[in-house]
Every structure is written in structure tokens, then in C-alpha cells.
CHARMM internal coordinates of N, CA and C (Angstrom, degrees):
IC EDIT
DIST 1 N 1 CA 1.4067
DIST 1 CA 1 C 1.3968
ANGL 1 N 1 CA 1 C 113.81
DIST 1 C 2 N 1.2671
ANGL 1 CA 1 C 2 N 116.93
DIHE 1 N 1 CA 1 C 2 N 155.49
DIST 2 N 2 CA 1.5310
ANGL 1 C 2 N 2 CA 126.10
DIHE 1 CA 1 C 2 N 2 CA 173.97
DIST 2 CA 2 C 1.4206
ANGL 2 N 2 CA 2 C 107.45
DIHE 1 C 2 N 2 CA 2 C -83.05
DIST 2 C 3 N 1.2943
ANGL 2 CA 2 C 3 N 121.32
DIHE 2 N 2 CA 2 C 3 N 163.76
DIST 3 N 3 CA 1.4400
ANGL 2 C 3 N 3 CA 126.10
DIHE 2 CA 2 C 3 N 3 CA 169.85
DIST 3 CA 3 C 1.5056
ANGL 3 N 3 CA 3 C 109.55
DIHE 2 C 3 N 3 CA 3 C -58.95
DIST 3 C 4 N 1.3186
ANGL 3 CA 3 C 4 N 120.91
DIHE 3 N 3 CA 3 C 4 N -46.68
DIST 4 N 4 CA 1.4272
ANGL 3 C 4 N 4 CA 123.24
DIHE 3 CA 3 C 4 N 4 CA 178.14
DIST 4 CA 4 C 1.5657
ANGL 4 N 4 CA 4 C 112.45
DIHE 3 C 4 N 4 CA 4 C -58.47
DIST 4 C 5 N 1.2711
ANGL 4 CA 4 C 5 N 117.73
DIHE 4 N 4 CA 4 C 5 N -33.25
DIST 5 N 5 CA 1.4522
ANGL 4 C 5 N 5 CA 122.26
DIHE 4 CA 4 C 5 N 5 CA 174.98
DIST 5 CA 5 C 1.5229
ANGL 5 N 5 CA 5 C 111.88
DIHE 4 C 5 N 5 CA 5 C -69.46
DIST 5 C 6 N 1.2957
ANGL 5 CA 5 C 6 N 114.79
DIHE 5 N 5 CA 5 C 6 N -45.96
DIST 6 N 6 CA 1.5238
ANGL 5 C 6 N 6 CA 116.45
DIHE 5 CA 5 C 6 N 6 CA 174.85
DIST 6 CA 6 C 1.5491
ANGL 6 N 6 CA 6 C 110.97
DIHE 5 C 6 N 6 CA 6 C -59.20
DIST 6 C 7 N 1.3544
ANGL 6 CA 6 C 7 N 115.20
DIHE 6 N 6 CA 6 C 7 N -38.97
DIST 7 N 7 CA 1.4932
ANGL 6 C 7 N 7 CA 118.12
DIHE 6 CA 6 C 7 N 7 CA -178.35
DIST 7 CA 7 C 1.5149
ANGL 7 N 7 CA 7 C 109.31
DIHE 6 C 7 N 7 CA 7 C -64.35
DIST 7 C 8 N 1.3460
ANGL 7 CA 7 C 8 N 114.39
DIHE 7 N 7 CA 7 C 8 N -41.80
DIST 8 N 8 CA 1.5693
ANGL 7 C 8 N 8 CA 119.25
DIHE 7 CA 7 C 8 N 8 CA -174.64
DIST 8 CA 8 C 1.5217
ANGL 8 N 8 CA 8 C 106.45
DIHE 7 C 8 N 8 CA 8 C -68.14
DIST 8 C 9 N 1.4146
ANGL 8 CA 8 C 9 N 119.29
DIHE 8 N 8 CA 8 C 9 N -31.16
DIST 9 N 9 CA 1.3837
ANGL 8 C 9 N 9 CA 121.97
DIHE 8 CA 8 C 9 N 9 CA -179.88
DIST 9 CA 9 C 1.5231
ANGL 9 N 9 CA 9 C 111.85
DIHE 8 C 9 N 9 CA 9 C -73.17
DIST 9 C 10 N 1.3231
ANGL 9 CA 9 C 10 N 117.19
DIHE 9 N 9 CA 9 C 10 N -42.76
DIST 10 N 10 CA 1.4181
ANGL 9 C 10 N 10 CA 121.13
DIHE 9 CA 9 C 10 N 10 CA 174.39
DIST 10 CA 10 C 1.5086
ANGL 10 N 10 CA 10 C 113.15
DIHE 9 C 10 N 10 CA 10 C -57.60
DIST 10 C 11 N 1.4049
ANGL 10 CA 10 C 11 N 114.54
DIHE 10 N 10 CA 10 C 11 N -50.99
DIST 11 N 11 CA 1.4188
ANGL 10 C 11 N 11 CA 124.62
DIHE 10 CA 10 C 11 N 11 CA 177.05
DIST 11 CA 11 C 1.5780
ANGL 11 N 11 CA 11 C 111.68
DIHE 10 C 11 N 11 CA 11 C -53.84
DIST 11 C 12 N 1.3179
ANGL 11 CA 11 C 12 N 115.31
DIHE 11 N 11 CA 11 C 12 N -49.74
DIST 12 N 12 CA 1.4940
ANGL 11 C 12 N 12 CA 122.57
DIHE 11 CA 11 C 12 N 12 CA 178.30
DIST 12 CA 12 C 1.5707
ANGL 12 N 12 CA 12 C 112.00
DIHE 11 C 12 N 12 CA 12 C -59.76
DIST 12 C 13 N 1.3398
ANGL 12 CA 12 C 13 N 114.03
DIHE 12 N 12 CA 12 C 13 N -46.84
DIST 13 N 13 CA 1.5844
ANGL 12 C 13 N 13 CA 117.12
DIHE 12 CA 12 C 13 N 13 CA 178.22
DIST 13 CA 13 C 1.5066
ANGL 13 N 13 CA 13 C 108.87
DIHE 12 C 13 N 13 CA 13 C -51.77
DIST 13 C 14 N 1.4779
ANGL 13 CA 13 C 14 N 109.49
DIHE 13 N 13 CA 13 C 14 N -59.30
DIST 14 N 14 CA 1.4657
ANGL 13 C 14 N 14 CA 113.16
DIHE 13 CA 13 C 14 N 14 CA -172.90
DIST 14 CA 14 C 1.5498
ANGL 14 N 14 CA 14 C 112.43
DIHE 13 C 14 N 14 CA 14 C -62.48
DIST 14 C 15 N 1.2506
ANGL 14 CA 14 C 15 N 123.45
DIHE 14 N 14 CA 14 C 15 N -39.62
DIST 15 N 15 CA 1.4952
ANGL 14 C 15 N 15 CA 123.62
DIHE 14 CA 14 C 15 N 15 CA 177.54
DIST 15 CA 15 C 1.4398
ANGL 15 N 15 CA 15 C 109.85
DIHE 14 C 15 N 15 CA 15 C -60.54
DIST 15 C 16 N 1.3736
ANGL 15 CA 15 C 16 N 117.56
DIHE 15 N 15 CA 15 C 16 N -39.58
DIST 16 N 16 CA 1.4056
ANGL 15 C 16 N 16 CA 122.70
DIHE 15 CA 15 C 16 N 16 CA -173.84
DIST 16 CA 16 C 1.5924
ANGL 16 N 16 CA 16 C 109.80
DIHE 15 C 16 N 16 CA 16 C -67.92
DIST 16 C 17 N 1.2893
ANGL 16 CA 16 C 17 N 114.58
DIHE 16 N 16 CA 16 C 17 N -37.16
DIST 17 N 17 CA 1.5111
ANGL 16 C 17 N 17 CA 121.95
DIHE 16 CA 16 C 17 N 17 CA -177.63
DIST 17 CA 17 C 1.4978
ANGL 17 N 17 CA 17 C 107.61
DIHE 16 C 17 N 17 CA 17 C -70.55
DIST 17 C 18 N 1.3698
ANGL 17 CA 17 C 18 N 119.06
DIHE 17 N 17 CA 17 C 18 N -39.13
DIST 18 N 18 CA 1.5061
ANGL 17 C 18 N 18 CA 122.88
DIHE 17 CA 17 C 18 N 18 CA 174.06
DIST 18 CA 18 C 1.4514
ANGL 18 N 18 CA 18 C 111.34
DIHE 17 C 18 N 18 CA 18 C -64.26
DIST 18 C 19 N 1.2787
ANGL 18 CA 18 C 19 N 113.42
DIHE 18 N 18 CA 18 C 19 N -43.10
DIST 19 N 19 CA 1.5768
ANGL 18 C 19 N 19 CA 117.62
DIHE 18 CA 18 C 19 N 19 CA -175.60
DIST 19 CA 19 C 1.4842
ANGL 19 N 19 CA 19 C 109.70
DIHE 18 C 19 N 19 CA 19 C -67.74
DIST 19 C 20 N 1.3937
ANGL 19 CA 19 C 20 N 118.02
DIHE 19 N 19 CA 19 C 20 N -36.29
DIST 20 N 20 CA 1.4457
ANGL 19 C 20 N 20 CA 120.17
DIHE 19 CA 19 C 20 N 20 CA 178.20
DIST 20 CA 20 C 1.4621
ANGL 20 N 20 CA 20 C 117.24
DIHE 19 C 20 N 20 CA 20 C -57.89
DIST 20 C 21 N 1.3462
ANGL 20 CA 20 C 21 N 112.41
DIHE 20 N 20 CA 20 C 21 N -27.63
DIST 21 N 21 CA 1.4422
ANGL 20 C 21 N 21 CA 119.60
DIHE 20 CA 20 C 21 N 21 CA -178.40
DIST 21 CA 21 C 1.5862
ANGL 21 N 21 CA 21 C 116.66
DIHE 20 C 21 N 21 CA 21 C -99.02
DIST 21 C 22 N 1.3788
ANGL 21 CA 21 C 22 N 107.44
DIHE 21 N 21 CA 21 C 22 N 5.56
DIST 22 N 22 CA 1.4559
ANGL 21 C 22 N 22 CA 121.17
DIHE 21 CA 21 C 22 N 22 CA 179.05
DIST 22 CA 22 C 1.5909
ANGL 22 N 22 CA 22 C 114.98
DIHE 21 C 22 N 22 CA 22 C 53.68
DIST 22 C 23 N 1.3550
ANGL 22 CA 22 C 23 N 106.96
DIHE 22 N 22 CA 22 C 23 N 47.98
DIST 23 N 23 CA 1.4613
ANGL 22 C 23 N 23 CA 120.07
DIHE 22 CA 22 C 23 N 23 CA -178.06
DIST 23 CA 23 C 1.4642
ANGL 23 N 23 CA 23 C 112.14
DIHE 22 C 23 N 23 CA 23 C -106.82
DIST 23 C 24 N 1.4069
ANGL 23 CA 23 C 24 N 118.45
DIHE 23 N 23 CA 23 C 24 N 146.38
DIST 24 N 24 CA 1.3531
ANGL 23 C 24 N 24 CA 121.55
DIHE 23 CA 23 C 24 N 24 CA 172.82
DIST 24 CA 24 C 1.5749
ANGL 24 N 24 CA 24 C 107.77
DIHE 23 C 24 N 24 CA 24 C -105.20
DIST 24 C 25 N 1.2880
ANGL 24 CA 24 C 25 N 113.26
DIHE 24 N 24 CA 24 C 25 N 169.67
DIST 25 N 25 CA 1.5276
ANGL 24 C 25 N 25 CA 117.93
DIHE 24 CA 24 C 25 N 25 CA -170.88
DIST 25 CA 25 C 1.5736
ANGL 25 N 25 CA 25 C 108.91
DIHE 24 C 25 N 25 CA 25 C -62.87
DIST 25 C 26 N 1.3465
ANGL 25 CA 25 C 26 N 120.31
DIHE 25 N 25 CA 25 C 26 N -32.52
DIST 26 N 26 CA 1.4683
ANGL 25 C 26 N 26 CA 124.45
DIHE 25 CA 25 C 26 N 26 CA -179.55
DIST 26 CA 26 C 1.5338
ANGL 26 N 26 CA 26 C 104.94
DIHE 25 C 26 N 26 CA 26 C -66.71
DIST 26 C 27 N 1.2532
ANGL 26 CA 26 C 27 N 115.15
DIHE 26 N 26 CA 26 C 27 N -42.55
DIST 27 N 27 CA 1.6496
ANGL 26 C 27 N 27 CA 116.63
DIHE 26 CA 26 C 27 N 27 CA -179.61
DIST 27 CA 27 C 1.5571
ANGL 27 N 27 CA 27 C 107.60
DIHE 26 C 27 N 27 CA 27 C -64.65
DIST 27 C 28 N 1.3625
ANGL 27 CA 27 C 28 N 116.66
DIHE 27 N 27 CA 27 C 28 N -43.67
DIST 28 N 28 CA 1.4613
ANGL 27 C 28 N 28 CA 115.87
DIHE 27 CA 27 C 28 N 28 CA -178.06
DIST 28 CA 28 C 1.6106
ANGL 28 N 28 CA 28 C 111.16
DIHE 27 C 28 N 28 CA 28 C -63.16
DIST 28 C 29 N 1.2551
ANGL 28 CA 28 C 29 N 116.42
DIHE 28 N 28 CA 28 C 29 N -42.75
DIST 29 N 29 CA 1.4442
ANGL 28 C 29 N 29 CA 121.34
DIHE 28 CA 28 C 29 N 29 CA 178.66
DIST 29 CA 29 C 1.5504
ANGL 29 N 29 CA 29 C 106.69
DIHE 28 C 29 N 29 CA 29 C -57.75
DIST 29 C 30 N 1.2895
ANGL 29 CA 29 C 30 N 114.37
DIHE 29 N 29 CA 29 C 30 N -44.31
DIST 30 N 30 CA 1.5647
ANGL 29 C 30 N 30 CA 113.52
DIHE 29 CA 29 C 30 N 30 CA -176.35
DIST 30 CA 30 C 1.5086
ANGL 30 N 30 CA 30 C 107.54
DIHE 29 C 30 N 30 CA 30 C -68.37
DIST 30 C 31 N 1.3393
ANGL 30 CA 30 C 31 N 119.01
DIHE 30 N 30 CA 30 C 31 N -33.03
DIST 31 N 31 CA 1.5032
ANGL 30 C 31 N 31 CA 119.00
DIHE 30 CA 30 C 31 N 31 CA -179.13
DIST 31 CA 31 C 1.4951
ANGL 31 N 31 CA 31 C 108.58
DIHE 30 C 31 N 31 CA 31 C -72.09
DIST 31 C 32 N 1.3059
ANGL 31 CA 31 C 32 N 121.14
DIHE 31 N 31 CA 31 C 32 N -30.97
DIST 32 N 32 CA 1.4204
ANGL 31 C 32 N 32 CA 127.11
DIHE 31 CA 31 C 32 N 32 CA 175.89
DIST 32 CA 32 C 1.5684
ANGL 32 N 32 CA 32 C 108.37
DIHE 31 C 32 N 32 CA 32 C -62.97
DIST 32 C 33 N 1.3362
ANGL 32 CA 32 C 33 N 114.71
DIHE 32 N 32 CA 32 C 33 N -45.99
DIST 33 N 33 CA 1.5455
ANGL 32 C 33 N 33 CA 112.35
DIHE 32 CA 32 C 33 N 33 CA -179.75
DIST 33 CA 33 C 1.4722
ANGL 33 N 33 CA 33 C 109.01
DIHE 32 C 33 N 33 CA 33 C -69.75
DIST 33 C 34 N 1.2784
ANGL 33 CA 33 C 34 N 122.06
DIHE 33 N 33 CA 33 C 34 N -21.50
DIST 34 N 34 CA 1.6148
ANGL 33 C 34 N 34 CA 120.47
DIHE 33 CA 33 C 34 N 34 CA 173.98
DIST 34 CA 34 C 1.3347
ANGL 34 N 34 CA 34 C 110.34
DIHE 33 C 34 N 34 CA 34 C -62.36
DIST 34 C 35 N 1.3122
ANGL 34 CA 34 C 35 N 120.54
DIHE 34 N 34 CA 34 C 35 N -30.25
DIST 35 N 35 CA 1.4723
ANGL 34 C 35 N 35 CA 121.05
DIHE 34 CA 34 C 35 N 35 CA -176.25
DIST 35 CA 35 C 1.5458
ANGL 35 N 35 CA 35 C 111.58
DIHE 34 C 35 N 35 CA 35 C -104.00
DIST 35 C 36 N 1.3917
ANGL 35 CA 35 C 36 N 117.60
DIHE 35 N 35 CA 35 C 36 N 15.31
DIST 36 N 36 CA 1.3365
ANGL 35 C 36 N 36 CA 122.58
DIHE 35 CA 35 C 36 N 36 CA 173.77
DIST 36 CA 36 C 1.5050
ANGL 36 N 36 CA 36 C 120.98
DIHE 35 C 36 N 36 CA 36 C 90.35
DIST 36 C 37 N 1.3695
ANGL 36 CA 36 C 37 N 112.74
DIHE 36 N 36 CA 36 C 37 N 12.45
DIST 37 N 37 CA 1.5109
ANGL 36 C 37 N 37 CA 118.73
DIHE 36 CA 36 C 37 N 37 CA -176.04
DIST 37 CA 37 C 1.4581
ANGL 37 N 37 CA 37 C 107.33
DIHE 36 C 37 N 37 CA 37 C -106.16
DIST 37 C 38 N 1.3770
ANGL 37 CA 37 C 38 N 117.18
DIHE 37 N 37 CA 37 C 38 N 117.91
DIST 38 N 38 CA 1.4363
ANGL 37 C 38 N 38 CA 119.05
DIHE 37 CA 37 C 38 N 38 CA -177.33
DIST 38 CA 38 C 1.6088
ANGL 38 N 38 CA 38 C 105.45
DIHE 37 C 38 N 38 CA 38 C -89.05
DIST 38 C 39 N 1.3164
ANGL 38 CA 38 C 39 N 118.75
DIHE 38 N 38 CA 38 C 39 N 123.29
DIST 39 N 39 CA 1.3748
ANGL 38 C 39 N 39 CA 126.28
DIHE 38 CA 38 C 39 N 39 CA 171.74
DIST 39 CA 39 C 1.5196
ANGL 39 N 39 CA 39 C 114.81
DIHE 38 C 39 N 39 CA 39 C -149.76
DIST 39 C 40 N 1.3265
ANGL 39 CA 39 C 40 N 120.44
DIHE 39 N 39 CA 39 C 40 N 143.10
DIST 40 N 40 CA 1.4482
ANGL 39 C 40 N 40 CA 120.45
DIHE 39 CA 39 C 40 N 40 CA -178.71
DIST 40 CA 40 C 1.4743
ANGL 40 N 40 CA 40 C 109.16
DIHE 39 C 40 N 40 CA 40 C -98.58
DIST 40 C 41 N 1.2930
ANGL 40 CA 40 C 41 N 115.77
DIHE 40 N 40 CA 40 C 41 N 157.35
DIST 41 N 41 CA 1.5176
ANGL 40 C 41 N 41 CA 115.28
DIHE 40 CA 40 C 41 N 41 CA -174.60
DIST 41 CA 41 C 1.4680
ANGL 41 N 41 CA 41 C 114.45
DIHE 40 C 41 N 41 CA 41 C -64.99
DIST 41 C 42 N 1.4117
ANGL 41 CA 41 C 42 N 114.55
DIHE 41 N 41 CA 41 C 42 N -36.90
DIST 42 N 42 CA 1.4917
ANGL 41 C 42 N 42 CA 114.99
DIHE 41 CA 41 C 42 N 42 CA 179.82
DIST 42 CA 42 C 1.5609
ANGL 42 N 42 CA 42 C 110.82
DIHE 41 C 42 N 42 CA 42 C -63.87
DIST 42 C 43 N 1.3692
ANGL 42 CA 42 C 43 N 116.40
DIHE 42 N 42 CA 42 C 43 N -49.22
DIST 43 N 43 CA 1.4977
ANGL 42 C 43 N 43 CA 114.57
DIHE 42 CA 42 C 43 N 43 CA 172.72
DIST 43 CA 43 C 1.5585
ANGL 43 N 43 CA 43 C 119.76
DIHE 42 C 43 N 43 CA 43 C -53.02
DIST 43 C 44 N 1.3955
ANGL 43 CA 43 C 44 N 110.53
DIHE 43 N 43 CA 43 C 44 N -40.38
DIST 44 N 44 CA 1.4464
ANGL 43 C 44 N 44 CA 113.09
DIHE 43 CA 43 C 44 N 44 CA 178.84
DIST 44 CA 44 C 1.4742
ANGL 44 N 44 CA 44 C 108.42
DIHE 43 C 44 N 44 CA 44 C -69.54
DIST 44 C 45 N 1.2245
ANGL 44 CA 44 C 45 N 121.63
DIHE 44 N 44 CA 44 C 45 N -45.01
DIST 45 N 45 CA 1.5968
ANGL 44 C 45 N 45 CA 119.92
DIHE 44 CA 44 C 45 N 45 CA 178.69
DIST 45 CA 45 C 1.5520
ANGL 45 N 45 CA 45 C 108.06
DIHE 44 C 45 N 45 CA 45 C -57.67
DIST 45 C 46 N 1.2976
ANGL 45 CA 45 C 46 N 119.93
DIHE 45 N 45 CA 45 C 46 N -41.95
DIST 46 N 46 CA 1.4856
ANGL 45 C 46 N 46 CA 118.58
DIHE 45 CA 45 C 46 N 46 CA 176.21
DIST 46 CA 46 C 1.4849
ANGL 46 N 46 CA 46 C 117.40
DIHE 45 C 46 N 46 CA 46 C -61.50
DIST 46 C 47 N 1.3750
ANGL 46 CA 46 C 47 N 115.05
DIHE 46 N 46 CA 46 C 47 N -40.32
DIST 47 N 47 CA 1.4832
ANGL 46 C 47 N 47 CA 114.89
DIHE 46 CA 46 C 47 N 47 CA -177.40
DIST 47 CA 47 C 1.4945
ANGL 47 N 47 CA 47 C 107.88
DIHE 46 C 47 N 47 CA 47 C -73.36
DIST 47 C 48 N 1.4299
ANGL 47 CA 47 C 48 N 118.12
DIHE 47 N 47 CA 47 C 48 N -38.39
DIST 48 N 48 CA 1.4904
ANGL 47 C 48 N 48 CA 114.34
DIHE 47 CA 47 C 48 N 48 CA -179.93
DIST 48 CA 48 C 1.5959
ANGL 48 N 48 CA 48 C 108.15
DIHE 47 C 48 N 48 CA 48 C -69.18
DIST 48 C 49 N 1.3398
ANGL 48 CA 48 C 49 N 117.80
DIHE 48 N 48 CA 48 C 49 N -35.47
DIST 49 N 49 CA 1.4604
ANGL 48 C 49 N 49 CA 117.86
DIHE 48 CA 48 C 49 N 49 CA -177.23
DIST 49 CA 49 C 1.4682
ANGL 49 N 49 CA 49 C 114.03
DIHE 48 C 49 N 49 CA 49 C -64.26
DIST 49 C 50 N 1.2577
ANGL 49 CA 49 C 50 N 117.04
DIHE 49 N 49 CA 49 C 50 N -39.86
DIST 50 N 50 CA 1.5158
ANGL 49 C 50 N 50 CA 123.94
DIHE 49 CA 49 C 50 N 50 CA 175.37
DIST 50 CA 50 C 1.4416
ANGL 50 N 50 CA 50 C 114.98
DIHE 49 C 50 N 50 CA 50 C -74.24
DIST 50 C 51 N 1.4183
ANGL 50 CA 50 C 51 N 114.11
DIHE 50 N 50 CA 50 C 51 N -24.51
DIST 51 N 51 CA 1.4793
ANGL 50 C 51 N 51 CA 112.21
DIHE 50 CA 50 C 51 N 51 CA -177.40
DIST 51 CA 51 C 1.6497
ANGL 51 N 51 CA 51 C 112.93
DIHE 50 C 51 N 51 CA 51 C 71.84
DIST 51 C 52 N 1.2916
ANGL 51 CA 51 C 52 N 110.57
DIHE 51 N 51 CA 51 C 52 N 16.98
DIST 52 N 52 CA 1.4599
ANGL 51 C 52 N 52 CA 112.69
DIHE 51 CA 51 C 52 N 52 CA -179.97
DIST 52 CA 52 C 1.5189
ANGL 52 N 52 CA 52 C 107.51
DIHE 51 C 52 N 52 CA 52 C -123.34
DIST 52 C 53 N 1.3501
ANGL 52 CA 52 C 53 N 113.95
DIHE 52 N 52 CA 52 C 53 N 98.61
DIST 53 N 53 CA 1.4862
ANGL 52 C 53 N 53 CA 124.77
DIHE 52 CA 52 C 53 N 53 CA -179.53
DIST 53 CA 53 C 1.5007
ANGL 53 N 53 CA 53 C 108.36
DIHE 52 C 53 N 53 CA 53 C -143.95
DIST 53 C 54 N 1.2629
ANGL 53 CA 53 C 54 N 111.86
DIHE 53 N 53 CA 53 C 54 N 163.04
DIST 54 N 54 CA 1.5819
ANGL 53 C 54 N 54 CA 121.58
DIHE 53 CA 53 C 54 N 54 CA -178.79
DIST 54 CA 54 C 1.4914
ANGL 54 N 54 CA 54 C 106.84
DIHE 53 C 54 N 54 CA 54 C -79.31
DIST 54 C 55 N 1.2492
ANGL 54 CA 54 C 55 N 114.40
DIHE 54 N 54 CA 54 C 55 N 163.21
DIST 55 N 55 CA 1.5196
ANGL 54 C 55 N 55 CA 121.31
DIHE 54 CA 54 C 55 N 55 CA 171.47
DIST 55 CA 55 C 1.4747
ANGL 55 N 55 CA 55 C 108.64
DIHE 54 C 55 N 55 CA 55 C -67.82
DIST 55 C 56 N 1.3028
ANGL 55 CA 55 C 56 N 117.91
DIHE 55 N 55 CA 55 C 56 N -33.36
DIST 56 N 56 CA 1.5170
ANGL 55 C 56 N 56 CA 116.67
DIHE 55 CA 55 C 56 N 56 CA 174.54
DIST 56 CA 56 C 1.4493
ANGL 56 N 56 CA 56 C 116.66
DIHE 55 C 56 N 56 CA 56 C -64.15
DIST 56 C 57 N 1.3449
ANGL 56 CA 56 C 57 N 114.98
DIHE 56 N 56 CA 56 C 57 N -35.39
DIST 57 N 57 CA 1.6189
ANGL 56 C 57 N 57 CA 121.85
DIHE 56 CA 56 C 57 N 57 CA 177.20
DIST 57 CA 57 C 1.5085
ANGL 57 N 57 CA 57 C 102.92
DIHE 56 C 57 N 57 CA 57 C -63.43
DIST 57 C 58 N 1.3580
ANGL 57 CA 57 C 58 N 118.72
DIHE 57 N 57 CA 57 C 58 N -47.62
DIST 58 N 58 CA 1.4743
ANGL 57 C 58 N 58 CA 120.11
DIHE 57 CA 57 C 58 N 58 CA -171.22
DIST 58 CA 58 C 1.5191
ANGL 58 N 58 CA 58 C 109.74
DIHE 57 C 58 N 58 CA 58 C -65.50
DIST 58 C 59 N 1.3500
ANGL 58 CA 58 C 59 N 116.05
DIHE 58 N 58 CA 58 C 59 N -44.29
DIST 59 N 59 CA 1.5381
ANGL 58 C 59 N 59 CA 120.35
DIHE 58 CA 58 C 59 N 59 CA 175.00
DIST 59 CA 59 C 1.4373
ANGL 59 N 59 CA 59 C 108.08
DIHE 58 C 59 N 59 CA 59 C -57.52
DIST 59 C 60 N 1.2876
ANGL 59 CA 59 C 60 N 121.56
DIHE 59 N 59 CA 59 C 60 N -46.24
DIST 60 N 60 CA 1.5003
ANGL 59 C 60 N 60 CA 121.61
DIHE 59 CA 59 C 60 N 60 CA -174.18
DIST 60 CA 60 C 1.5390
ANGL 60 N 60 CA 60 C 107.17
DIHE 59 C 60 N 60 CA 60 C -63.69
DIST 60 C 61 N 1.2671
ANGL 60 CA 60 C 61 N 114.93
DIHE 60 N 60 CA 60 C 61 N -45.74
DIST 61 N 61 CA 1.6183
ANGL 60 C 61 N 61 CA 114.36
DIHE 60 CA 60 C 61 N 61 CA 175.89
DIST 61 CA 61 C 1.4301
ANGL 61 N 61 CA 61 C 111.81
DIHE 60 C 61 N 61 CA 61 C -57.03
DIST 61 C 62 N 1.3571
ANGL 61 CA 61 C 62 N 113.90
DIHE 61 N 61 CA 61 C 62 N -51.93
DIST 62 N 62 CA 1.5805
ANGL 61 C 62 N 62 CA 114.17
DIHE 61 CA 61 C 62 N 62 CA -176.64
DIST 62 CA 62 C 1.5750
ANGL 62 N 62 CA 62 C 111.42
DIHE 61 C 62 N 62 CA 62 C -61.15
DIST 62 C 63 N 1.3182
ANGL 62 CA 62 C 63 N 119.10
DIHE 62 N 62 CA 62 C 63 N -36.24
DIST 63 N 63 CA 1.5061
ANGL 62 C 63 N 63 CA 120.61
DIHE 62 CA 62 C 63 N 63 CA 176.84
DIST 63 CA 63 C 1.5298
ANGL 63 N 63 CA 63 C 109.23
DIHE 62 C 63 N 63 CA 63 C -65.32
DIST 63 C 64 N 1.2842
ANGL 63 CA 63 C 64 N 114.13
DIHE 63 N 63 CA 63 C 64 N -47.34
DIST 64 N 64 CA 1.4955
ANGL 63 C 64 N 64 CA 118.95
DIHE 63 CA 63 C 64 N 64 CA -177.48
DIST 64 CA 64 C 1.5842
ANGL 64 N 64 CA 64 C 115.17
DIHE 63 C 64 N 64 CA 64 C -61.62
DIST 64 C 65 N 1.2419
ANGL 64 CA 64 C 65 N 116.35
DIHE 64 N 64 CA 64 C 65 N -30.62
DIST 65 N 65 CA 1.4724
ANGL 64 C 65 N 65 CA 120.99
DIHE 64 CA 64 C 65 N 65 CA 179.40
DIST 65 CA 65 C 1.4940
ANGL 65 N 65 CA 65 C 111.52
DIHE 64 C 65 N 65 CA 65 C -97.28
DIST 65 C 66 N 1.3601
ANGL 65 CA 65 C 66 N 118.77
DIHE 65 N 65 CA 65 C 66 N 1.22
DIST 66 N 66 CA 1.4754
ANGL 65 C 66 N 66 CA 122.31
DIHE 65 CA 65 C 66 N 66 CA 169.81
DIST 66 CA 66 C 1.5317
ANGL 66 N 66 CA 66 C 110.28
DIHE 65 C 66 N 66 CA 66 C 82.53
DIST 66 C 67 N 1.2333
ANGL 66 CA 66 C 67 N 120.34
DIHE 66 N 66 CA 66 C 67 N 28.96
DIST 67 N 67 CA 1.5076
ANGL 66 C 67 N 67 CA 122.83
DIHE 66 CA 66 C 67 N 67 CA 174.65
DIST 67 CA 67 C 1.4499
ANGL 67 N 67 CA 67 C 110.56
DIHE 66 C 67 N 67 CA 67 C -87.59
DIST 67 C 68 N 1.3509
ANGL 67 CA 67 C 68 N 117.57
DIHE 67 N 67 CA 67 C 68 N 115.49
DIST 68 N 68 CA 1.3361
ANGL 67 C 68 N 68 CA 123.89
DIHE 67 CA 67 C 68 N 68 CA -174.14
DIST 68 CA 68 C 1.6071
ANGL 68 N 68 CA 68 C 114.84
DIHE 67 C 68 N 68 CA 68 C -101.67
DIST 68 C 69 N 1.2937
ANGL 68 CA 68 C 69 N 112.99
DIHE 68 N 68 CA 68 C 69 N -15.00
DIST 69 N 69 CA 1.4521
ANGL 68 C 69 N 69 CA 120.96
DIHE 68 CA 68 C 69 N 69 CA 173.07
DIST 69 CA 69 C 1.5469
ANGL 69 N 69 CA 69 C 113.14
DIHE 68 C 69 N 69 CA 69 C -142.79
DIST 69 C 70 N 1.2890
ANGL 69 CA 69 C 70 N 115.59
DIHE 69 N 69 CA 69 C 70 N 155.37
DIST 70 N 70 CA 1.4178
ANGL 69 C 70 N 70 CA 118.22
DIHE 69 CA 69 C 70 N 70 CA -175.13
DIST 70 CA 70 C 1.5270
ANGL 70 N 70 CA 70 C 110.17
DIHE 69 C 70 N 70 CA 70 C -136.78
DIST 70 C 71 N 1.3074
ANGL 70 CA 70 C 71 N 120.21
DIHE 70 N 70 CA 70 C 71 N 120.38
DIST 71 N 71 CA 1.4368
ANGL 70 C 71 N 71 CA 119.41
DIHE 70 CA 70 C 71 N 71 CA 178.08
DIST 71 CA 71 C 1.5603
ANGL 71 N 71 CA 71 C 108.96
DIHE 70 C 71 N 71 CA 71 C -95.29
DIST 71 C 72 N 1.1783
ANGL 71 CA 71 C 72 N 113.14
DIHE 71 N 71 CA 71 C 72 N 126.04
DIST 72 N 72 CA 1.6397
ANGL 71 C 72 N 72 CA 117.05
DIHE 71 CA 71 C 72 N 72 CA -172.99
DIST 72 CA 72 C 1.4504
ANGL 72 N 72 CA 72 C 112.04
DIHE 71 C 72 N 72 CA 72 C -83.39
DIST 72 C 73 N 1.2945
ANGL 72 CA 72 C 73 N 126.50
DIHE 72 N 72 CA 72 C 73 N -12.08
DIST 73 N 73 CA 1.4847
ANGL 72 C 73 N 73 CA 124.15
DIHE 72 CA 72 C 73 N 73 CA -178.82
DIST 73 CA 73 C 1.4970
ANGL 73 N 73 CA 73 C 108.44
DIHE 72 C 73 N 73 CA 73 C -100.94
END
COOR INIT
IC SEED 1 N 1 CA 1 C
IC BUILD
């Protein structure tokens, strides 16, 4: 896979987990604040939209939304 394909996969996984929980980006940002991660909605939206974010960011989002397991397929 190319780098762009990996980025698209990470983006898709994160968006799917957010959607499964019927959350919008504003709610995710608020949930991240509750675990001590400062993020504004605009930056959050840009990171997700580009699909270019760190593994740390992805783990923070997953923790904030209560995702305890992730299926990669």
C-alpha cells in the first residue's frame, strides 16, 4: 500500500468509530477535553479531513470516544 492508502485507511477507521457512536466532531472535541487533551474543532476537522495525524492523536480520539477495540478490516 502507498502512504496515501494508509492515510485513507486510518482516516476511514477513525471516522467509522466516531460514526458508530453517533457523535459529531464538536462532541468528540469535548470528549477529548474531558481526558485532558486540548483540541479545537477546526483543527480536529482538518486533521481528520486530511487523514494526516499521529498515532498518538488517533489513540487519544479512540480513548475519548470510549473505543476499547478496533477491527482493522
